[in-house]
C-alpha positions in Angstrom: -2.3 0.3 -8.5 -1.5 -2.7 -10.6 1.0 -5.4 -9.6 3.2 -4.6 -12.6 3.4 -0.9 -11.5 4.2 -2.0 -7.9 7.1 -4.3 -9.0 8.7 -1.4 -10.8 9.1 0.7 -7.7 12.2 1.0 -5.6 12.3 0.4 -1.8 12.2 4.1 -1.1 9.2 4.6 -3.4 7.4 1.7 -1.8 7.9 3.1 1.7 6.6 6.5 0.5 3.6 4.9 -1.3 2.7 2.8 1.8 2.7 5.9 4.0 0.6 7.8 1.4 -1.9 4.9 1.2 -2.1 4.6 5.0 -3.0 8.3 5.2 -5.6 7.8 2.5 -7.1 4.9 4.5 -7.3 7.0 7.6 -9.1 9.7 5.7 -11.5 7.2 4.1 -12.3 5.6 7.5 -12.9 9.0 9.1 -15.1 10.1 6.2 -17.1 6.9 6.5 -17.5 7.4 10.3 -18.8 10.9 9.9 -21.2 10.1 7.0 -21.4 7.0 4.9 -19.2 7.2 1.8 -20.7 6.4 -1.5 -18.7 3.2 -2.0 -17.4 1.6 1.2 -15.6 -1.1 -0.8 -12.9 1.6 -1.5 -11.8 1.0 2.1 -11.3 -2.7 1.4 -9.5 -1.9 -1.9 -7.1 0.5 -0.1 -6.3 -2.1 2.6 -5.6 -4.7 -0.1 -3.4 -2.2 -1.9 -1.4 -1.6 1.2 -1.0 -5.3 1.7 0.3 -5.7 -1.9 2.8 -2.9 -1.3 4.0 -4.4 2.0 4.4 -7.8 0.3 6.5 -6.4 -2.5 8.6 -4.4 0.0 9.3 -7.6 2.0 10.3 -9.4 -1.1 12.7 -6.6 -2.1 14.3 -6.6 1.3 14.7 -10.4 1.3 16.1 -10.2 -2.2 18.6 -7.5 -1.3 19.6 -9.4 1.9 20.4 -12.5 -0.2 22.4 -10.5 -2.7 24.6 -9.0 0.0 25.6 -12.4 1.3 
């Protein structure tokens, strides 16, 4: 997911996407444990995607906190 797409999401959408990506990461890790997946770099890419989503969620929360003051 591109950063421009991530920035367009609301807080609820970000939370849902993070949960979805975490489930995807668990499935990838499990598949890799059972038998080596074709491209193990996908695990790394999913982890980075989750980090990007979490960063944007944190920024949105901080932004909404400053707006309410």
